[in-house]
N, CA and C atoms as a LAMMPS dump frame, in Angstrom:
ITEM: TIMESTEP
0
ITEM: NUMBER OF ATOMS
468
ITEM: BOX BOUNDS ff ff ff
-5.0000000000000000e+02 5.0000000000000000e+02
-5.0000000000000000e+02 5.0000000000000000e+02
-5.0000000000000000e+02 5.0000000000000000e+02
ITEM: ATOMS id mol type element x y z
1 1 1 N 0.708 -1.113 -0.262
2 1 2 C -0.097 -0.085 -0.02
3 1 3 C 0.793 1.106 0.205
4 2 1 N 0.714 2.1 -1.08
5 2 2 C 1.511 3.488 -0.966
6 2 3 C 0.586 4.35 0.173
7 3 1 N 1.485 4.95 1.112
8 3 2 C 0.78 5.695 1.891
9 3 3 C 1.771 7.158 2.054
10 4 1 N 1.322 8.069 2.763
11 4 2 C 1.711 9.437 3.182
12 4 3 C 2.42 9.131 4.577
13 5 1 N 3.388 9.865 4.937
14 5 2 C 3.952 9.543 6.221
15 5 3 C 3.27 10.579 7.033
16 6 1 N 3.176 10.28 8.123
17 6 2 C 2.29 10.969 9.319
18 6 3 C 2.627 12.346 9.274
19 7 1 N 4.067 12.579 9.308
20 7 2 C 4.748 13.768 9.388
21 7 3 C 4.244 14.777 8.215
22 8 1 N 3.855 14.313 7.035
23 8 2 C 3.316 15.025 5.934
24 8 3 C 1.864 15.693 6.241
25 9 1 N 1.184 15.16 7.183
26 9 2 C -0.142 15.649 7.415
27 9 3 C -0.119 16.771 7.916
28 10 1 N -1.111 17.742 7.881
29 10 2 C -1.358 19.042 8.744
30 10 3 C -1.505 18.637 10.096
31 11 1 N -0.729 19.642 10.982
32 11 2 C -0.818 19.1 12.493
33 11 3 C -2.013 19.04 12.93
34 12 1 N -3.213 19.858 12.088
35 12 2 C -4.497 19.57 12.892
36 12 3 C -5.536 18.71 12.055
37 13 1 N -4.972 17.724 11.402
38 13 2 C -5.544 16.676 10.474
39 13 3 C -6.342 15.995 11.651
40 14 1 N -7.538 15.566 11.03
41 14 2 C -8.337 14.846 12.155
42 14 3 C -7.674 13.383 12.118
43 15 1 N -7.783 12.635 13.187
44 15 2 C -7.193 11.38 13.69
45 15 3 C -7.506 10.39 12.501
46 16 1 N -8.76 10.318 12.023
47 16 2 C -8.972 9.364 11.122
48 16 3 C -8.119 9.474 9.798
49 17 1 N -7.454 10.609 9.524
50 17 2 C -6.689 10.88 8.471
51 17 3 C -5.279 10.093 8.746
52 18 1 N -4.924 10.398 10.304
53 18 2 C -3.586 9.641 10.505
54 18 3 C -3.755 8.082 10.343
55 19 1 N -4.835 7.625 10.65
56 19 2 C -5.093 6.071 10.505
57 19 3 C -5.026 5.661 9.1
58 20 1 N -5.821 6.395 8.158
59 20 2 C -5.808 5.952 6.805
60 20 3 C -4.714 6.272 6.193
61 21 1 N -3.997 7.419 6.324
62 21 2 C -2.613 7.746 5.562
63 21 3 C -1.245 7.33 6.122
64 22 1 N -1.497 6.974 7.178
65 22 2 C -0.14 6.779 8.14
66 22 3 C 0.24 5.352 8.227
67 23 1 N -1.002 4.326 8.38
68 23 2 C -0.71 2.951 8.662
69 23 3 C -1.184 2.093 7.601
70 24 1 N -0.873 0.889 7.406
71 24 2 C -1.391 0.146 6.199
72 24 3 C -2.962 -0.323 6.61
73 25 1 N -3.957 0.064 5.765
74 25 2 C -5.43 -0.403 6.241
75 25 3 C -5.647 -1.717 5.887
76 26 1 N -6.281 -2.695 7.092
77 26 2 C -6.313 -4.039 6.704
78 26 3 C -7.749 -4.241 6.295
79 27 1 N -7.772 -3.915 4.792
80 27 2 C -8.871 -4.258 3.913
81 27 3 C -8.478 -4.787 2.754
82 28 1 N -9.003 -6.142 2.642
83 28 2 C -8.681 -7.427 1.932
84 28 3 C -9.459 -7.012 0.599
85 29 1 N -10.57 -6.795 0.428
86 29 2 C -11.062 -6.637 -1.157
87 29 3 C -12.528 -5.716 -1.051
88 30 1 N -12.753 -5.291 -1.951
89 30 2 C -14.104 -4.59 -2.238
90 30 3 C -14.886 -5.163 -3.074
91 31 1 N -16.133 -5.429 -3.306
92 31 2 C -16.926 -6.017 -4.306
93 31 3 C -18.082 -4.905 -4.678
94 32 1 N -18.125 -4.829 -6.441
95 32 2 C -19.083 -3.867 -6.645
96 32 3 C -19.851 -4.59 -7.65
97 33 1 N -21.116 -4.132 -7.581
98 33 2 C -22.16 -4.744 -8.384
99 33 3 C -22.277 -4.02 -9.815
100 34 1 N -22.338 -4.41 -10.884
101 34 2 C -22.326 -3.522 -11.982
102 34 3 C -23.665 -4.325 -12.985
103 35 1 N -24.254 -3.362 -13.684
104 35 2 C -25.334 -3.936 -14.14
105 35 3 C -24.793 -4.567 -15.532
106 36 1 N -23.719 -4.479 -16.349
107 36 2 C -23.269 -5.145 -17.381
108 36 3 C -21.609 -5.473 -17.162
109 37 1 N -21.461 -6.604 -16.961
110 37 2 C -20.202 -7.172 -16.704
111 37 3 C -19.258 -7.122 -17.809
112 38 1 N -19.701 -7.362 -19.035
113 38 2 C -19.079 -7.256 -20.24
114 38 3 C -18.375 -5.725 -20.487
115 39 1 N -19.186 -4.61 -20.566
116 39 2 C -19.103 -3.535 -20.331
117 39 3 C -18.037 -2.859 -19.559
118 40 1 N -18.141 -3.394 -18.184
119 40 2 C -17.465 -3.014 -17.128
120 40 3 C -15.992 -3.509 -17.365
121 41 1 N -15.903 -4.961 -17.868
122 41 2 C -14.741 -5.58 -17.668
123 41 3 C -13.905 -4.946 -19.083
124 42 1 N -14.324 -4.661 -20.088
125 42 2 C -13.632 -3.731 -21.235
126 42 3 C -13.224 -2.495 -20.51
127 43 1 N -13.988 -1.95 -19.612
128 43 2 C -13.549 -0.608 -19.511
129 43 3 C -12.225 -0.601 -18.558
130 44 1 N -12.465 -1.487 -17.373
131 44 2 C -11.459 -1.719 -16.136
132 44 3 C -10.27 -2.233 -16.66
133 45 1 N -10.534 -3.257 -17.801
134 45 2 C -9.229 -3.761 -18.125
135 45 3 C -8.183 -2.743 -18.77
136 46 1 N -8.831 -1.726 -19.474
137 46 2 C -7.911 -0.795 -19.834
138 46 3 C -7.624 0.22 -18.809
139 47 1 N -8.18 0.473 -17.709
140 47 2 C -8.031 1.736 -16.888
141 47 3 C -7.116 0.913 -15.744
142 48 1 N -7.379 -0.338 -15.401
143 48 2 C -6.459 -0.764 -14.096
144 48 3 C -4.957 -0.58 -14.175
145 49 1 N -4.448 -1.004 -15.488
146 49 2 C -2.876 -0.866 -15.597
147 49 3 C -2.332 0.486 -15.284
148 50 1 N -3.498 1.572 -15.707
149 50 2 C -2.937 2.758 -15.527
150 50 3 C -2.824 3.065 -13.936
151 51 1 N -3.612 2.536 -12.959
152 51 2 C -3.457 2.824 -11.624
153 51 3 C -2.683 1.859 -10.705
154 52 1 N -2.124 0.838 -11.573
155 52 2 C -0.987 0.101 -10.7
156 52 3 C -1.9 -1.344 -10.328
157 53 1 N -2.778 -1.758 -10.856
158 53 2 C -3.546 -3.002 -10.786
159 53 3 C -3.716 -4.109 -12.144
160 54 1 N -3.513 -5.512 -11.764
161 54 2 C -3.432 -6.259 -12.704
162 54 3 C -4.655 -7.302 -12.611
163 55 1 N -5.042 -8.052 -13.531
164 55 2 C -6.158 -9.02 -13.507
165 55 3 C -5.811 -10.114 -12.419
166 56 1 N -6.741 -10.403 -11.702
167 56 2 C -6.618 -11.115 -10.545
168 56 3 C -7.349 -12.533 -10.887
169 57 1 N -8.52 -12.881 -10.422
170 57 2 C -9.413 -13.767 -10.811
171 57 3 C -10.622 -13.601 -11.732
172 58 1 N -11.34 -14.509 -12.404
173 58 2 C -12.5 -14.094 -12.999
174 58 3 C -13.33 -15.278 -13.175
175 59 1 N -14.615 -15.101 -13.384
176 59 2 C -15.7 -16.108 -13.68
177 59 3 C -16.374 -15.729 -14.813
178 60 1 N -17.569 -16.371 -15.015
179 60 2 C -18.632 -16.075 -15.911
180 60 3 C -19.254 -14.651 -15.601
181 61 1 N -19.425 -14.624 -14.388
182 61 2 C -20.204 -13.322 -14.233
183 61 3 C -19.679 -12.527 -13.212
184 62 1 N -18.138 -12.232 -13.121
185 62 2 C -17.502 -11.585 -12.137
186 62 3 C -15.961 -11.591 -12.691
187 63 1 N -15.371 -10.593 -12.02
188 63 2 C -13.929 -10.448 -12.523
189 63 3 C -13.29 -9.721 -11.405
190 64 1 N -12.037 -9.554 -11.496
191 64 2 C -11.444 -8.767 -10.372
192 64 3 C -9.789 -8.552 -10.642
193 65 1 N -9.416 -7.549 -9.977
194 65 2 C -7.992 -6.938 -10.132
195 65 3 C -7.334 -6.842 -8.724
196 66 1 N -5.955 -6.887 -8.481
197 66 2 C -5.135 -6.944 -7.575
198 66 3 C -4.134 -5.752 -7.727
199 67 1 N -3.628 -5.142 -7.089
200 67 2 C -2.411 -4.423 -7.007
201 67 3 C -1.27 -5.259 -7.495
202 68 1 N -0.558 -4.711 -8.727
203 68 2 C 0.753 -5.156 -9.281
204 68 3 C 1.529 -5.398 -8.179
205 69 1 N 2.137 -6.428 -7.978
206 69 2 C 3.029 -7 -6.938
207 69 3 C 2.094 -7.617 -5.79
208 70 1 N 1.076 -7.784 -5.837
209 70 2 C 0.404 -8.37 -4.893
210 70 3 C -0.211 -7.839 -3.607
211 71 1 N 0.775 -6.711 -3.11
212 71 2 C 0.208 -6.29 -2.013
213 71 3 C -0.871 -5.216 -2.015
214 72 1 N -1.703 -5.358 -1.107
215 72 2 C -3.159 -4.479 -1.034
216 72 3 C -4.326 -4.792 -1.078
217 73 1 N -5.38 -3.876 -1.304
218 73 2 C -6.94 -4.422 -1.713
219 73 3 C -7.014 -4.774 -2.857
220 74 1 N -7.974 -5.822 -3.073
221 74 2 C -8.431 -6.308 -4.485
222 74 3 C -9.644 -5.549 -4.765
223 75 1 N -10.089 -5.649 -6.123
224 75 2 C -11.275 -4.911 -6.472
225 75 3 C -11.974 -5.779 -7.182
226 76 1 N -13.304 -6.361 -6.698
227 76 2 C -14.15 -7.467 -7.49
228 76 3 C -15.433 -6.769 -8.041
229 77 1 N -15.692 -7.155 -9.127
230 77 2 C -16.784 -6.869 -9.778
231 77 3 C -17.649 -7.782 -10.093
232 78 1 N -18.932 -8.01 -9.724
233 78 2 C -20.189 -8.855 -10.022
234 78 3 C -21.315 -8.309 -10.719
235 79 1 N -21.837 -9.354 -11.644
236 79 2 C -23.151 -8.887 -12.108
237 79 3 C -24.182 -8.762 -10.937
238 80 1 N -24.774 -7.345 -11.259
239 80 2 C -25.823 -7.127 -10.417
240 80 3 C -27.169 -7.78 -10.433
241 81 1 N -27.604 -8.746 -9.266
242 81 2 C -28.64 -9.458 -9.547
243 81 3 C -30.133 -8.618 -9.599
244 82 1 N -30.03 -7.419 -9.065
245 82 2 C -31.436 -6.682 -9.193
246 82 3 C -31.076 -5.627 -9.935
247 83 1 N -32.079 -5.493 -10.666
248 83 2 C -32.401 -4.187 -11.719
249 83 3 C -32.313 -2.91 -10.923
250 84 1 N -31.869 -1.897 -11.564
251 84 2 C -32.289 -0.469 -11.008
252 84 3 C -30.839 0.56 -11.086
253 85 1 N -31.033 1.448 -11.307
254 85 2 C -29.814 2.297 -11.416
255 85 3 C -28.99 2.798 -10.149
256 86 1 N -27.574 3.109 -10.445
257 86 2 C -26.826 3.379 -9.415
258 86 3 C -26.785 5.028 -9.16
259 87 1 N -26.785 5.376 -8.049
260 87 2 C -26.577 6.914 -7.533
261 87 3 C -25.704 6.783 -6.396
262 88 1 N -24.612 7.768 -6.686
263 88 2 C -23.598 7.987 -5.768
264 88 3 C -24.388 8.902 -4.755
265 89 1 N -25.342 9.326 -4.719
266 89 2 C -25.916 10.118 -3.767
267 89 3 C -26.946 9.418 -2.819
268 90 1 N -27.471 8.125 -3.296
269 90 2 C -28.11 7.199 -2.2
270 90 3 C -26.913 6.636 -1.411
271 91 1 N -27.647 5.938 -0.421
272 91 2 C -26.763 4.967 0.465
273 91 3 C -26.245 3.781 -0.226
274 92 1 N -24.84 3.686 0.156
275 92 2 C -24.155 2.69 -0.792
276 92 3 C -22.78 3.611 -1.158
277 93 1 N -22.059 2.849 -2.174
278 93 2 C -20.896 3.383 -2.728
279 93 3 C -20.902 4.899 -3.12
280 94 1 N -19.944 5.571 -2.847
281 94 2 C -19.942 6.977 -3.083
282 94 3 C -19.204 7.254 -4.236
283 95 1 N -17.816 6.71 -4.101
284 95 2 C -16.762 6.697 -5.237
285 95 3 C -15.72 5.839 -4.977
286 96 1 N -14.824 5.527 -5.637
287 96 2 C -13.511 4.707 -5.631
288 96 3 C -12.251 5.54 -5.911
289 97 1 N -11.404 5.166 -4.994
290 97 2 C -10.296 6.116 -5.504
291 97 3 C -8.984 5.412 -5.419
292 98 1 N -7.955 5.496 -6.414
293 98 2 C -6.757 4.674 -6.568
294 98 3 C -5.778 5.713 -6.28
295 99 1 N -4.786 5.338 -5.527
296 99 2 C -3.52 6.163 -5.268
297 99 3 C -2.423 5.67 -6.35
298 100 1 N -1.828 6.553 -6.83
299 100 2 C -0.785 6.615 -7.751
300 100 3 C 0.339 7.32 -7.036
301 101 1 N 1.774 6.951 -7.727
302 101 2 C 2.958 7.53 -7.027
303 101 3 C 3.297 8.999 -7.372
304 102 1 N 2.556 9.317 -8.779
305 102 2 C 2.966 10.677 -9.047
306 102 3 C 1.676 11.507 -9.869
307 103 1 N 2.104 12.717 -10.175
308 103 2 C 1.037 13.57 -10.377
309 103 3 C 1.068 13.469 -12.105
310 104 1 N 2.171 13.106 -12.483
311 104 2 C 1.99 12.605 -14.127
312 104 3 C 0.963 11.561 -14.357
313 105 1 N 0.93 10.457 -13.388
314 105 2 C 0.011 9.421 -13.432
315 105 3 C -1.246 9.878 -13.156
316 106 1 N -1.824 10.8 -12.531
317 106 2 C -3.089 11.464 -12.302
318 106 3 C -3.468 12.183 -13.507
319 107 1 N -2.257 12.773 -14.249
320 107 2 C -2.554 13.555 -15.508
321 107 3 C -3.016 12.489 -16.494
322 108 1 N -2.286 11.303 -16.525
323 108 2 C -2.33 10.274 -17.562
324 108 3 C -4.014 9.62 -17.391
325 109 1 N -4.251 9.451 -16.219
326 109 2 C -5.517 8.817 -16.143
327 109 3 C -6.681 9.688 -16.576
328 110 1 N -6.468 10.969 -16.292
329 110 2 C -7.437 11.888 -16.508
330 110 3 C -7.616 12.302 -18.276
331 111 1 N -6.626 12.179 -18.807
332 111 2 C -6.288 12 -20.284
333 111 3 C -7.004 10.807 -20.847
334 112 1 N -6.611 9.675 -20.216
335 112 2 C -7.438 8.481 -20.431
336 112 3 C -8.949 8.446 -20.72
337 113 1 N -9.264 9.188 -19.438
338 113 2 C -10.917 9.353 -19.247
339 113 3 C -11.442 10.008 -20.19
340 114 1 N -10.699 11.341 -20.322
341 114 2 C -11.4 12.311 -21.234
342 114 3 C -11.243 11.895 -22.805
343 115 1 N -10.481 11.255 -23.09
344 115 2 C -10.321 10.688 -24.295
345 115 3 C -11.326 9.509 -24.861
346 116 1 N -11.721 8.83 -23.59
347 116 2 C -12.788 7.869 -24.093
348 116 3 C -14.122 8.597 -24.027
349 117 1 N -14.204 9.89 -23.765
350 117 2 C -15.494 10.621 -23.579
351 117 3 C -16.233 10.459 -22.163
352 118 1 N -15.567 9.845 -21.157
353 118 2 C -16.303 9.938 -19.834
354 118 3 C -16.463 11.422 -19.262
355 119 1 N -17.443 11.397 -18.43
356 119 2 C -17.647 12.634 -18.081
357 119 3 C -16.989 12.813 -16.887
358 120 1 N -15.961 14.116 -17.069
359 120 2 C -14.867 14.44 -16.193
360 120 3 C -15.493 15.498 -15.134
361 121 1 N -15.699 14.902 -13.941
362 121 2 C -16.086 15.996 -12.728
363 121 3 C -15.246 16.97 -12.478
364 122 1 N -13.964 16.691 -12.267
365 122 2 C -12.942 17.733 -11.706
366 122 3 C -11.442 17.128 -12.711
367 123 1 N -11.116 18.09 -13.374
368 123 2 C -9.752 18.001 -13.892
369 123 3 C -8.615 17.898 -12.907
370 124 1 N -7.648 17.376 -13.136
371 124 2 C -6.602 17.35 -12.171
372 124 3 C -6.193 18.77 -11.65
373 125 1 N -6.027 18.637 -10.393
374 125 2 C -5.673 19.895 -9.562
375 125 3 C -5.229 19.564 -8.152
376 126 1 N -4.89 20.233 -7.367
377 126 2 C -4.62 20.162 -6.051
378 126 3 C -5.963 20.435 -5.058
379 127 1 N -6.513 19.437 -4.259
380 127 2 C -7.462 19.759 -3.302
381 127 3 C -7.044 20.011 -2.118
382 128 1 N -6.628 21.125 -1.659
383 128 2 C -5.989 21.51 -0.226
384 128 3 C -6.747 21.244 0.891
385 129 1 N -8.278 21.126 0.586
386 129 2 C -9.184 21.107 1.641
387 129 3 C -9.155 19.352 2.199
388 130 1 N -8.596 18.581 0.97
389 130 2 C -8.413 17.32 1.771
390 130 3 C -6.868 16.996 2.185
391 131 1 N -6.015 17.292 1.754
392 131 2 C -4.783 17.347 2.137
393 131 3 C -3.752 18.282 1.378
394 132 1 N -2.765 18.828 1.745
395 132 2 C -1.9 19.763 1.085
396 132 3 C -1.407 19.414 -0.151
397 133 1 N -1.207 18.011 -0.388
398 133 2 C -0.654 17.323 -1.622
399 133 3 C -1.574 16.433 -2.305
400 134 1 N -2.608 16.693 -1.98
401 134 2 C -3.679 15.876 -2.374
402 134 3 C -4.271 16.121 -3.965
403 135 1 N -3.447 15.792 -4.999
404 135 2 C -3.54 16.155 -6.49
405 135 3 C -4.446 15.046 -6.992
406 136 1 N -5.428 15.315 -7.551
407 136 2 C -6.272 14.304 -8.061
408 136 3 C -7.339 14.847 -9.256
409 137 1 N -7.848 13.713 -10.045
410 137 2 C -8.982 14.077 -11.022
411 137 3 C -10.345 13.144 -10.668
412 138 1 N -11.493 13.358 -10.86
413 138 2 C -12.574 12.648 -10.644
414 138 3 C -13.193 12.464 -12.206
415 139 1 N -14.099 11.457 -12.141
416 139 2 C -14.464 11.181 -13.36
417 139 3 C -15.873 10.142 -13.026
418 140 1 N -16.77 9.981 -13.956
419 140 2 C -17.831 8.914 -14.134
420 140 3 C -17.291 7.801 -15
421 141 1 N -17.281 6.468 -14.545
422 141 2 C -17.232 5.286 -15.485
423 141 3 C -18.701 5.133 -16.177
424 142 1 N -18.543 4.098 -17.225
425 142 2 C -19.855 3.952 -18.031
426 142 3 C -21.309 3.744 -17.234
427 143 1 N -20.97 3.11 -16.008
428 143 2 C -22.197 2.88 -15.15
429 143 3 C -22.558 4.02 -14.232
430 144 1 N -21.876 5.272 -14.409
431 144 2 C -21.922 6.313 -13.386
432 144 3 C -21.181 6.321 -12.131
433 145 1 N -20.433 5.152 -11.75
434 145 2 C -19.495 5.298 -10.686
435 145 3 C -18.512 6.343 -10.716
436 146 1 N -18.47 7.118 -9.642
437 146 2 C -17.537 8.227 -9.672
438 146 3 C -16.048 7.431 -8.941
439 147 1 N -15.112 7.811 -10.066
440 147 2 C -13.741 7.401 -9.701
441 147 3 C -12.833 8.58 -9.512
442 148 1 N -12.053 8.292 -8.954
443 148 2 C -10.747 9.369 -8.663
444 148 3 C -9.217 8.501 -8.675
445 149 1 N -8.355 9.402 -9.065
446 149 2 C -7.311 9.047 -9.008
447 149 3 C -6.357 10.123 -8.326
448 150 1 N -5.548 9.762 -7.351
449 150 2 C -4.908 10.882 -6.558
450 150 3 C -3.425 10.529 -6.359
451 151 1 N -2.451 11.481 -6.364
452 151 2 C -1.31 11.535 -5.669
453 151 3 C -0.974 12.407 -4.802
454 152 1 N -0.35 11.81 -3.766
455 152 2 C 0.173 12.705 -2.673
456 152 3 C 1.801 13.12 -2.886
457 153 1 N 2.435 12.954 -4.093
458 153 2 C 3.678 13.481 -4.307
459 153 3 C 3.86 14.866 -4.044
460 154 1 N 4.828 15.239 -3.337
461 154 2 C 4.94 16.53 -2.683
462 154 3 C 5.705 17.176 -3.648
463 155 1 N 5.363 18.55 -4.204
464 155 2 C 5.979 19.505 -4.844
465 155 3 C 6.359 20.792 -4.234
466 156 1 N 7.296 21.172 -4.538
467 156 2 C 7.635 22.665 -3.958
468 156 3 C 7.38 23.97 -4.864
């Protein structure tokens, strides 16, 4: 897991920031239901190498990715069993964020999403309200899931 040293956090950072950014989070995997496994798989097969993930396991109606190198949280996608639209504003998944080592990789992910015609919510920029070095972009995948790619690379 890539993390930010506790010393890089603002002195008044909430305790939860220190837990998330300063120690390894014991989260093995996340599962996300999608309305169309084929569309999702084509999309994420292109995206995941950009954010440091590689294919993990797969079946007829599900697939997954793991961080390259094997350390960290895996991401599983399953065929949704109940019909209905997704909304990040209802209870449930709000967004998924991928951490990358450099701002250059954030810019590359943004370019990839924009070139595909995905709806970009925020172009790459620093979000100091989250962390002084929180450089990120946000967009929507084909199913409306909000995705973020962030780097905490410090620049002077």
